[in-house]
Structures are given as C-alpha cells and as structure tokens.
N, C-alpha and C positions, 0 to 999 in steps of 0.2 A: 768532639763532634757535638753539634747542637741538634736537638730534635724539637720541632714545634708541631703541634697538632691543632688543626683548624676544622671546626665543624660548621656547616652551613645549613640553614633552613630556608625554605621559601617564605618570603614575607612580601606584603604589598606595602608601598610607601609612596608618599606624595613628594614631588620635587618642584620647586619654583624655577622655571627656566626663563631667563631674561637676558638682555644684552647688557654687558658690563663695559667698564672703561669708557664712560662718557656716553654710551648709547642709551637712549631713552625709549627703545623699542618696546612693543607690547610684551607683556608677561603672559606666558602660557602655562597653565597647569597641566602636567602630564602624569598620568598614573601608569606605572609599570612595575613588573615584578623584578626584584633584584635579590641577590644573595647577601645576607647579613651575617657577620661573624658573631657567634654566641658563646664561643669557648676558646680560650687559648691556654694550652698547657705550659708548664714550666719548661725550662731549657736544661739540657744535659751538657755538662762541660765537655770541651774539645777533647777528643781522644778517648772518651768513654764509650761504652757499648750501650745500646738500647734495643729493646725488642723491636721497635718500629724504626729500624735503621736500614738503609739501602739493601733490603733483602726481598721482601714481598709485601704487597698491600695487606693491611690488617683486616679489611673487610672487602666485600665484593665490589663496592663502589669507591673505595679509597683511592686516592691519586697521590703517588709519592713523588716529591721533587727533591732530588739530592743534588745540591750544588757543591762541586769540588772547589779546590783552592783557586782555580782559574776563573771561577764564576760561572762555568758552564752548567746549565740545568740538565740533569739526567732524569727524565720524566718516565714514570712507570705507572701503568694502569691496567685494569682487568679487561677493558673493552675500548672500542674506538671512541665512543663519546667521552669517556673518562680521559683518554689520552689527549683528545682535542681540548678538553677542559683545562688540563694541566698546562698545555702549550699556550692557550689563550691567556691564562693567568700570568705565566712568567713573562710573556712578551709585553703585556700591559704593565706589569710590575716594573719592568726595566725601561719601557719606552711609551708610556701612556700618552704623552702630549703629541708625539709624532703620529701614533696610531689614530688618535682621536681626530686630528686634523686630516689625516689620510681618508678616513671614513667620510668626513664632511666633503672632501674633494670628490670621491667616487660617487657620492649621492648627488653631486651637482649643486651644492649649497654654499660654496665659498663666498659668493656675492652676498648672500643673506647675512653672513657674520662678519665678513672682512671688507665688504665694498667691491665695486666692479673692477676698479683699476689696479688693485694690488696684485701681488704675486706671492706664491709660496716662498718662504725663506730658504727652503732646501731645494736641491736639484734632483732630478729623477729622469726616468725614461720619457716623461711628458715633455721635456724641454722646459721652457719658461713662459707658458701662456699666461695672460692676465686671468683674473678670477672669472670674469663674465664669459670669456671664450671657453675656459675650462668647464664651466657649468653647462653651457649649451652642448658642448661636445659629449659629455657623459650622459646628459638627459636624452640626447638624440640617439645614442648608440646603445645605452644600457636600459632598454625598455623593459617593462614588466614581463612582456612575452618572451623577450630574449633571455632574461634571467631565469624565468620558469623553465624554458627549454634547456638551459645550461644545467640547472639543478637536476632536472629529470633525467639527463643523460649520465649522471654520475652513479657509480655503484653504491650499494647501501653503506659499506664501510666508510667510504669517503664522505657521504652525506652525514653520517654520524660524527665523523671527525670534525667536519665543518660546524655542525650544530654545537658540538661540545666546545669548540674554540670560542664561539660567540658567547656561550654561557660562562666560560672561564674568564673571558675578558670582563663580562658584566660583574662577575663575582668579585674580581679585584677592584673594579670601579666602586662597588658598594662598600667595601670594607677598608679602602685605602686610608692612610693617614693624610690629612690635609694641612699639617702644620709646616712641614719642610719639603716633602717630596713633590715633584712635578709642579714646581712653582710657575713654570711658563704657561700653564693652562689652568691654574687654580681658580676655581669659581667661575669658569667660563661656560657660557650657555651651550657651546658646541661640544663640550665633553659630556657625552650621554651614552646610555646603553645601546648596544647593537643587537642585531639578530643575524641569522644565517644569511639572509639576503645581502647584508652589508659585506659579508665575507665573499659571497659570489661576485659581488661588484668588484671587490678587490682582485679576485682571481681573473676575472674577465679583462680588467685593466691591464694585467700582465700579458694577456694574450696579444694585445694590440701594440706592444712596444716596437715591433718591427715593421709596422705598416701605418695604420690610421694615425697613430700618435705623432708621426712626423708631419702631419697635416692638420693639427688641431685648429690652427687659425683659419686655414682655408675651408675646413669642414664647418667650423662654428660660425663662419661669416654669414651663412644663410644664402638665400637666393642671390646669385651673382648679379651685380649691376652691369648692364651692357650698354654699349652705344647704340644709336639708331642705325638703321640699315643704310641711310644716306651717308653716314659717317664712316662706313667701312666698305672696303673693296669686297667683292663677292668671291666665293668659292676658292679656287686654286690660288688666285692672286693674294687673298688674305692669308692662306697657309704659307705661301712663299715669303711674304713679308714678315710673318711671325717667326718663321724658321730662321731668317736672317737676323732678326732681333735677338732670338735665343742664342744663336751662335756667338753673338757679341756679349751676352750676359755673363758676368763673372761672379754673381752673387749666389750661384747654386753650388753648395758644398755637398759633394757626394756622401761624405761621412754623416751628414745630418739624416740620411735615409736608412741608416743602420741603427739597431737598437742601441740606445745610449746617447745618440745625437752628436758625438764628438769623435774625432780621430784619436786613436789610441785607447779609447775605452773598449774593452773587449776581454782579453785574457791571454795568458800563456798556459798551454796544457801540454804535458809530456807523459806518455805512457810507455814504459819500458818492459820488454819481454825477457825471457830467460837468457837469451843470448847476450843481453846487456847486463843483467843482474847476476848471472852465474848461479841462480837458485831457481827453485821450481815455481816461485810465485812472481807475479808482476809487481811493478813499482810505479807509483803514479805521483805526478806533480799537478795539483790543481791550484791555479793562480789567477783567479778572475781580477781584472782591473775594473773597478766599479765605484759606486758612490760611497762616500763616507757618512752621509747624512740622508735623511728623508726615508720614505717608506720602502724604497727599493734597495736600501742597504741590507747587508746580511745580518742574520741572527743565528747564533750557534747553539745547538742542542742535541740531545740524544733522546730518541722516542722508542719506548719499549712496551709491548704487550707480550708477556711470556708465551712462547709457542707460536706467535703470529708475526711479530715484527720486532726487529732490534736494529735500529739504523741511527747513525750519527752524521752530522754535517751542518749545513746552513740552509736557510730559506730567506726569502724576503720577509720583512715585517708584514704581518697580516695574512701570511700564507701558512697553513697548518701542516704542510708536508715538507720533507727534506728535498731540496733541489740539487745540491751538490754534496756528495758525501760518500759513505761506505757502510757496509754491514759485514757480517762474518765471511761472506763469499766474494764480494765484488767491491770495487772502488771506482768512482767515476767523477768526471768534471766536465765543464763546458767552456767553450769560447764563442764569442759572438761570430756568427756565420756571415760569409760574404753573399750567400744566396738571397735573392729578393723574395720578399714575403707579400708583396702587393703589386698591383698593376693599375694602369690608367686606361680608360676608354674615352675616345673622342666621339661624342655623339653629334649627329647632325639634326638640326631643328627645321621644321617646315617654315618657309617664309611667312613672317607675320604671326607665327603661332609658337610663342616661347613655352607654352605649357605642355608641348608634346615633343617627342623625338621620333626619328625614323629608324625602323629595323626592317630590312628586306623590303623597303618601299612602303611599309605599313606604319601608320601613325600610332604611337603608344603614349599614353598619358604619363607625365611625370607626377608621381605621388607627392602631394604637398602636405606638410604638417606645420602647424604653428605652435611654438613652445613659449612659455612664459617663465622667467626667472625672477624670483624676489631679490631685490638689491637694497642693501643698507645704504642710506644716504649719509653724507657728511654730518648732518645734524642728528643722526641716530634714527630718523624715521625710516619706514620701509616703503620703497617703491617697487616698480616692476618694469622689466624690459622684455619685449616680445620679438621673436624673429621667426621668419618662415623658411622652411627648408624643403628642398626637393630630393626625392629618392627614386631609385630604380631597382629592378630585381637584382642588379649587379652590386649596387652600393649607393652611397650618397653622392650628390653633386658636390664638387669641390672647386673652390675659387683658387686657381693656380696663379693668379696675378700676384699673390703674396710671394711667389718665387721669382717671377719675372713678368713685367708688363706684356711681354710677347705671348704669354699664355693666358691672357685675360679672356673671359667668355665674350662672345659676340652674339648678335641675334641668330646667327646660323650655327654656332658651335658652342658646346659646353662639355666639360670634362666630368667624368665619374671615376671614383676610386673604389677598387675592390681589394680587400684584405683577406688573404686566405685563412687567417686565424680567426676571422669573425665567426666562422662556422666550425672551428676546431674546438670541440668540447672535451678532448681526450688528454690534454696536457697534464693535468694533475693526477688523473688516473694513472698515466704513465709513470710519473714520479713516485706515486705510492707503490705501484707494482715493482719498480726498481728497488725500493727499500726492502722488499720481501724476496728479491731474487736469490735463488740458491746456488747459482753458478754463472759464470761469464756467458756460457751459451744461452742460458735462460734470459739473461739481461739483453743480449742481442736479439733474441727472438721477440722479446717484448718491444724493443725499439722498432723492429720491422712491422710488428702487428699494429701498434698504435700509430706509427709514423706521425708523431705528435709534437716533436720538439719545435717550438714556435719560431725561434730565430737564433739557434745555437748549434754549433758542432758538438759532438760527444766523443770523449776519450775514456777508455775503461780498461781495467785489468782485473784478474781474478786470483783467488786462492787456489793453490795447487794447479795453476794453469800458466804455461809459459808463453802465452800469446798476449799481444797488445792490440786493442781495437780502436779504430778511428771511423767515424761516420758523419756525414751531413745528411742524415735521414730524418725528415720531419715534414712539416706542412710547407709545401712549396708550390706555387702555381704551375699547372701543367701547360706550359707554353714551349713546345718544341721549337727549335730554330726554324723549322720549315713553316710553322704557323706564324711565327714572328715575321719571317721574311715576306709572307703573303698578306699580312694584315697590318703591318706597321704603317701608319699614315706618314705623309711627308713631314708634318710637324712632329710626329712621334720619332722620326729618325733624328731630328735635331735634339729632342729630349734625351734619347738614349746615348747620344754622344756626351751629354753632360752626366747622365746617370746610367752607366753601362748595365745591361741586363734587365732594366726595368721594362716590362712590356707596356707599350703605348699603342693600343690596338684600335682598329676601326669598329666602333660600336654600332655602326649602321648595318653591319652584316652579321647575322647569327652564326655564320661559319667561323667568325673570329672570336667566339667565346673560348675561354679556357677549355682545353680538351677534357673529356671525361673518360676515365679508365676503370673498368669493372674491378680491377685489382687494387685500386686506390682506397685509402681509408675514408676519403670524403670526395664529393663531387668537385671537379675542377682542380684536383691536386695530383701531383706526381705520385705514382705507386713506389713503394719502397725499393723494388728491384731496379728502378731506373734512377736511383740516387746513389751517390758515392759512398762506399765503405771499404775498409781495408784491414786485413789481419796481417800482423808482422810478429816475428819473434825477436827482432832487435828493438825497434821502437817505431812509434808514430808520434807526431807532434803537430800542433797548430798554434799559431800566434796571430790569429785573425786573418791569415792568408786564405785564399780560396781553397777548395778541395784539391786543386791541382797537385800540390806538393806536400803530402803528409810525411813523406820520407824521400830523400833524394834518389833512392834506388827504386822507387815505385811510384811513378807519376800516374795520376788518374786523369785521363783525357777522353774527350768525345762526349761530354755531358752538355745538356742545353745551357745556353748563356745565362738563363735565369738562375742557374746554380752558382754562378760566379765565373770570372774570367780566367781562362787558362793561358799558360805561356806568357804570363805577365810578371814584370819585375816585382820582387819582394821588397817590402819596406826594410829599412835598416834594422829595426827591432826584430823582424822576422829572420833576417840573415844572422843576426846576433844569436838568436835562439838556436838555430841549427849549428852554428859554430860552437856554442857552449856544450851542446850534446856530443858533438864529435870529440871535443877535448875531454869530456868526462869519460867517454868510452875508450879513449886511447891511453890516458895517463891515470895513475902511474903504472898500470899493469902491463902496458905494451900490447902489441898486436896479438890477437887470439886469447887474451886474458881480460876481457872487457867486463869486469865486475863493478858496476856502478852501485854504490851503497846508498842507503837512505841519507847518511850524512853528507855524501858528495852531492846528492840531489838537493838537499837543503842549502848547501853552499851555492850551488848553481842558481837556485831561485833568487838569491839575494845578490847576485853579481851586479855590480853597479857601474860597469864599463859602458861607455857610449860607443856604439859601433862606428859612428861617423868619425870619432876621434881615433879609434884604433886603425881605421883604414886611411884617414886623410889628414890627421893632425901634422905629421911630419912633412907631408906634401905642402900643406898650407903654410907652415913656418918657412919652408924653403922657398916657396914661390912669392910670398908676401913680404917677408921680413928683410928682403934685400933693400926695401925702401925704408927711409927714415920717417916719412910722414905721408899722409894722403889727404886730399881735399874732398870733403864730404858736403854734398849739396842737399841730400835727402836721405831719409830712412826708408828702405824698401819694405820693411816689415810693418811699420806703423803708418807710413805715409807722411810723416812729419817732414816739413821743408825747412832747410836752414838757409836763410837769406839775410846776409850774404853767406856763402859756403864757409865752412869752418875747416881750418888746417888742423889735422889731428896727428900728434906724434905717435908712432907705432911701437917705439922701443919698449916701453913698459909692458904693453900687451904681449909683444913677441917674447919677452923674457918669461912671462907667466906661462905661455903655451909651450915654450921649450922645456920647462921643468915638469909640467903636468904630464901624467902618463895615461890619461883617458878615463880615470876612475872617478866616481862621484859619491864617495863616502861623505859623511856629514862634515868632516874636517878638511877635505881635500880642497886646495886652492886651484881655481881654474875653470870648474864646470860652469859657473854663471857666465863667464866671458865666452867660453866656447859655444854654449847654447845660444847666446845672443848673436854671435857670429854666424853660426850654422843656420839659424832661423832666417837670417837676412840673405845669406848666400844662396840657400836652397829655394828661394822664391823664383829663381830663374828656371827656365826649361831645362830638362835633363840633357838635351842635346848640346847645350852650351855649358852646363855644369860639369859634365864629364867628358873626357877625351875618348873613352871607350864605352859605348852604349850597352844596353841590356842584350844578352845573348841567351835565349831559352835553353841552349845546350849547356850553359854554365850559370844556372840561376843563383847559386850561392856566391859567385865570384864577380858578377857584373850587375850594374854598371861599375866602372872602375876608373882610376886615374883622374883625379880632380884637376880641373883647369884652374890651377891655383895662382898662376902668375899673371892673371888678367887684372885689368883695372877694377872690374866688378868685385873680384875677391878682396882686393885691398880696400875698396870703399865699404864693403860689408864689415870688415874688421874695424874700420874707423867708425862706422855707424854703431857698432856694438859697444865700442869704448864710450861714445857719447850717450848711448842708452843707459849704461851703468852709471855714468856720471849724473845723468838727470835723475836717476833713482837714488842717488846718494850713496852709491856703492863703489868701492875701489876696484881696480881691474883684477886684483888678486883675491877677490871675495871668495869665501868658501861656499860649498854647496849648502851648508847649514845656515849661512847668512841669507841666502836667497830662498830657501825651502824649509819651512818650519811650521809648527802649529803651537798655539798658545792654549794651555789648559790650566785652569785654576791659577792664573797669573804666573805660570811657569812656561818658559819657551822651550820647546822640544825640537831640536834640529833633526831633519830627515835626510834621506839618501836616495839615490837613483835620479830619475828625471823623466822627461816627456818622451812621447813616441817619436817625434820628428828627428831628433838627433840619434835615435836608435838605442835608448836605454832599455835593457831587458827588465830591470827592476823599475817598475813604473810608479812614479809619484809626480803628479803634474797639477799645478794650480791653474786649471783651465778657466775658472771664472774669476780669478783674482783681479781686483782693481788696483792692487798695489804691486808694483814691479819688484819690490823687495821680498815678497813672499806672501803666502796665503793668510797666515795668522789664524784662520778659522777652518774647521773641518769641512764646512759647507763649500769651500772653494777648491777642495781637493778631489781628484779622481786618481785611481791607480790601484796598487796592491791593496786588496781589501781583505778577503779571506784567503789564506794559504794553507794547503794541506799536502803533506807528503805521506803516502800510505803504502804499506806493504802488509804481509801476513806472516804470522808465526803459528806455532803449535796451539797457542791459547786463543787465537783469533786475530783480528786486525791489529796492526801496530801503526799508529798515526801520530804525526807531529803537526801541530797547527799554530796559526796566528790569526787573530782577528784584529786588523789594524784599527778599525773604528771602535772596537770594544763592544760589549754587550749592551751597555746602557748609554743613552744620551741625556740622562737626567743628572745634572751636577750634584744633586743631593744623594745620589746612589753611590754606595761605597765602591762599586765597580767602575764608576765614571773615570775615563782616562787611563785606566790600568792597561787595557789592551793596546792602546796607542803607545804607551811608554814601553811595554814589552816589545812591540814591533820596532820602535826606534832603537832599542838596545839589541835587536835581533835575537830575542829570547823565544825560542820555540817551546810550545807546551806539549809534553807527551800526553796524549789523550788517554784518560782512564776509561776504558770501554767495558770490560767485563766486570761483573759484580765484585769479585774479590779485589780488583784494583781500586774500584770506587770506595769500598769499605775502609781501606787503609789510608785514604787521603787525609793528611793531617788537619786540613782545614774544612773537612766535610761538614755541611749543614743540611740537615734533612727536615723537610716539612711534609706533613701528611694532611692532605685536604680531604674532607668528607662532604662531597657535594649533596649527598642525600637526595631529596625529592627533585632537585634541579635537573637530574639526569634521568628521571623516571618517566618523563613525558616530553 
C-alpha cells in the first residue's frame, strides 16, 4: 500500500491568462487564491501498514482518498465541505481537461476561447450546438438571479459539499504536474479556477437535459424572424396550412426530445424481489446506456462521512453527489423516462404589435433582453455578437422553424417553451438524501417528498426487504388529458402526432396554464400521488418503455398522456429485457424455485443476443433465400441511389445468416450483416413489416410474423450487402470488425449492438462517420456504468464495470483500464466496507490537509 500526505496552505498568486495556439488576444492578469502543495511525505511500500491508511482521518480537516486496485477513489472526510473537497480533487485529477471545458461551456464562454462556429469534441445531453448558440443559451437561462435562487434553495450540507468540491478542484489545479498529465489542455487560458457558482451552473445544466436542451438552437436564435402580414394568410387558415405542412414533415425525430437526444440512449434497469431471489434481500441491475466521453459521462466513487453518509456509485463529472448507486440499506438505478418534461404554448400577438401577446384579451408585453457574447476571431482578435431575446412568465420564446418550416413564427403567432425542471431546485437534494436513506421505505418516502427526478424512472431494492420498487415520480407538467383536450390548438394537434404527450397549449387563455395542485412539490407540476409507482415481490423492470409495463402481471394504466403512452408496442430491446428476466426466473430451478443469483444477473446484463434475430432470422432466411439474387436500385437507410440498379447475389449473405445464431459477441460472424439488413427492412411501416400487428393483450409477443418473402425484404438484404461492400467489409464480418475502440494504438473489439435490432447489451456508434466502427470513445453510446447489487451480513455486495473508465487523460495510469475490463467482461467486486478496502493489494492512500481552505 502506498501512502502520500499532502498539506495545503492558502496563498495568493499571479497567473497570466492569455490565448494560446496562434491566438494573439489580450492578456489579462487575474489574481486569485489557490492551494499550493508545500509538503509531500514518502511512500510506504505496497502491502505494508501505515497509521494513516484507510481507517480514519488523522485530523479534523484531513481528507482521505483511498484508491483500490480498480482505481475507484474511496473518499472519507469529517464534514461535508471536506468530502466535497476530496471529490472535486479526484475528479480533476482524472478528468481535468473535460471538466475545465465543461465549466467554460456552462459559463457561456466557448466562443471566447474556441470561436463561434466550432463545437465540443464530445457528445452530451446538449446535443451538438455550435459554440455561439451554446453561449447564448446558457447566458440567457443561467442568470445570476436564477443561480442565486438555486443556491439559496439548497440545504446547508449540500451547499458545503458544493463549496468544497470547487475548492478541491482548485487545489488540484494549483498543484498539478504540467509535464505529462492533461496534455490536451496544458497551458490553455480556459483552464482556470472555479467557485461554487460554476458548480451550480453545472447542476442546473443537468436539470434541463429533458427539456430546454432539446431546443438550444431555437432558444438561442433570439427574436424569431417573421414574414409580413401580407405574406401570410390570417388566423385559422394559417394554422390549417401549417398543420398540413407539419403532417408532411419527416425531420422531427421524437427521440430527440428525450434526455440524451438519440434512440436507445437511456438504460436497462431490473429490480428483483424475494420471490425472484429466494433470499430476504433485493437484487438490482443498474445498466445506464449513456455517453462514454464528455461531462455527462459517469465517474465512480465512494463518499463517506462517518456516522452521516456512506454511499457508492456514480455521478456526472462536475456533480458532487452520487446519482446511481447504493449504501448499506438501499440500491437504486435510473432509466430515461418516457414522460415529457416540457411543453409549448402558442401565443397570439395583436395585429401590428409583435412586442405584445394576448392573454384573455389583454395585451401583455414580451420581456426583451439583449445579450452580448465575446467571440474569438480567426486572427485571434476578440469581437462581439449581440442577440435580442423575448421572454414571458412561462418561459422563453423559441424559434421552432429549426424543427419544421411549418412551425415558423408569424406576425400573429409565436411559440414559448416551458421546462418543468427550470424551477426544480430539489434534484440534488433528493440524490444526497437517498445516499443517507436507512431503508427502502425511507427511500420511497423521500422520492415522493421531493418529486424531483428530472427525466428518469427509478428502480430500487433494499436490505432485509423482499420488495422491489419502480416509479416514474419526478418533475412532470401537470397537464391532465382533459386540460390538453380543451386547450390544444389545431397546430398543436399536428405537433402532438409527431411528439406524443408533449402539451402544445393555447397561450392566449389563462385557463390553459399547467394546473396547480396544492400537494405538488412545485407550481405547475403533478403531485406524487398522481404519478406511477409499483411495489412487487417478483420484479419490476424498465428499458425506457413508458410506465405502462413495469411487470407483465401489473400494468399501470389511466395516467395522463404527458407521462407516456400506454398500450403501445414495446421496442425489440424492451421485449428482449422481459424475455431475459423470464428465462432467468425459470431456469435452471424450474417453476416455484425462482432463485436468481447475482451471477445470473451479471450474465443477463451482458447477453448479446439481438431480439430481431431471435424472432425473425429464420423467417428472413426462409422467405428471402429462395432467391439467388435481387436487383437493388437504392438504399432505404442512407438514401443512396444505384443508377443503374445493381444485381446482388444473395447466396453468400444467406449462408452467413443460416449459420449465425443471433448473438453478437466480439468474434461472432453475422451481426454486421444482420444489423445492416434490419436497419433497412425496418424503415417500412409496421403494418407492412409484420403480418401480425401489436396486440395490447400480448405486449411481449407482438408484433410478430415478419413479412419476409416480399420484394422489400429481399432488396433490404441486397442493400445491406452493398453497404458492407462499400465499407470494405465482407458479408461474414464479425461484430468486433464493425464495433471497436482504439486505445493507445490498441484495437479493442466490443460486443452487443444498437437499440433498433433489439440488443439488450447496448453498444452503438451513434455518431460514427466510419461505417466500419467508431474507433473513438466519443462516437459511442451504450453500456456505461453497470452495477449488480445485493446485500449480505456485512453490508452491500456489488459488482460493477465502468466501460469508459475513470480517466480520459491518456497520461493517467487508469486510462483505458475500465474499457479493457468491460471488453473482457471482467466485473469488479466493489470493496465497500473499511476492512475490505484495507486488504486491497493495490491500495493507494492519499491524505489531503486542506487547512485554511475549508475554514471560510
């Protein structure tokens, strides 16, 4: 075991902050306080004992960071500010460049350092806005007044945690080595100290992932440009024309309006009760499908204040509380919810008066604000761009023409967006309280009290508790179906056909505001008792389906449409999840002996079968492979046209599919061909894709019977063969040939696949420009953090994997280790209690002494 002791003292120092890499911008001298290292003790050899080893802090303000062999930091402190200090320090140590760029982003300063037109190299819940739109978006919504209100709403322990996090980040920044580590941002002017306000900006950005962030471009556009009155038909004729145009629009992707911005990002979550496990405790699978890079990726840690909190799990970078995890009494996870977290209002403007809108016949002024963003020019000089924005009491005016020209503003009409989480200051209070929960009942009571979850479902189990809990209880607009029916405008009806459940209401009538309920946690939100929750002793599960089906034996119906669609076909991945649970509960024990073990749940989590192949591969081979060839005129997936059409021999492809059994392990031959085929075949409507449509009475078994002997099916296979050919891949390519990641010049093949073909094990190159595979973590979404958690006599028993790893710095010894473990399916048995941590053979302990930094 290694032990290092670091003492810090408060010092003032000068730093020259300037533009590097060719920029000749002005140099600003900034004085700020930072922590400097003044003493480093010697190291103790591995395996030896030391007085300052994973036991207890050696003084009242000492912060202990014990890293086990897996690289997970176990942080222990005497108080909240010290705990935050340790967490800020280790996150910066492992991910400084990503965090620094994220804080620049949330301050609305990307254009200052990177120019207006660039974009972040990573992907996140923000989507891919350019720097200038991103800057205006955050400056408009994260005002000083908003951030002050957000901070004031937090309890003292969370405020101290946040303050400590900022100080810990700054401490690492001050003492870091600059010779090898964090080369991506070495000597960059934008890497600078932060304060608590920066952390609040980061937290508030997470609030908005299920609402405003889907509309960054439309919100950041400023006052919408409209045509003249003479260019537009008036009143109802305008609405009717726009509704017809919207009905023809095919560019609105409903998945964009969920947190994560892409289909399949979300998660698998399974909570098993005593009837499934055969023991007194619950058993949980947490399997978020999320980003592998950027500030929204997960970071794994354990946070401990003796007698107050002891919780392990993951959080986003920049967030000082555990968001998915476990303690001695409960374990929980989340999946992205189908509930809507935002709504639109259609406002009517008086003729010739674009600065006002009408409510109940009264003119109300649109609040206008002009913002200015500093912009670095190509020659390194600094310019400025100004935009004017309009706001209402409900939210900002949004330019929806970015979605469809049919939704463009007119002199008579403008749209406003309202995000329920804009006023939800309870999210991280809720997470912190869960980390301290002493029972599953307390956990659920806290969820109902705060009703704070911003855009996720929750699944949880408890120690010595045979129940499993599912809920979509959080911040959701209070829009009963009766309100929607009476207030949805004609154009809104066309919008909701594209985005089911999104309220698009008549803003000219105050009666159409979101309803207020005295029992709700905030104005305009549903109260907890009107949102879905379910206790079971067998299991509950969610794979990003709506609340309707957490268990086939317990459908949840009769909830408002804003909470998600009921009696709707599941996706293939969702069907696959329920199939795997059923198999695990039936075999090998037989009926009445349904003991699902942690090992069985770990195996289930990494099942690499494609549900589309399990259901339809044999039908496809039988229906298509009677032909020897097919004439392909175009690719329905990419839109590519073959002129003249190409005659494609089907024999080799059919031979591959005959021998493939539907699994996508790294070495399996056939998954790339099948995925290419399925992605093309499934472009058609379900009514023509299947012979038997969806039946709500049989949601796990329908739709069924692939229409496999059609010309469309044969052409889809032919187009798939050409797509692989164009990518330089053979028809019998392995999964690892098409799905991999390169780390330190080593190619690591992966397994699983995308949401569309129905892979439960998710690994998808959503943003890849290379059809052969992602090559970079930034192109991947899918399995990110995985946890299987139960309980024993000594406390929680957890097995985890963090596919992206703890650090994104190539100079960090932990870089790539987590990804390699994930690729090799090596679960880490989490060392949670002190006696387990002490005996870790690779334990490294660091004691930080913040000193005066935490005294004020």
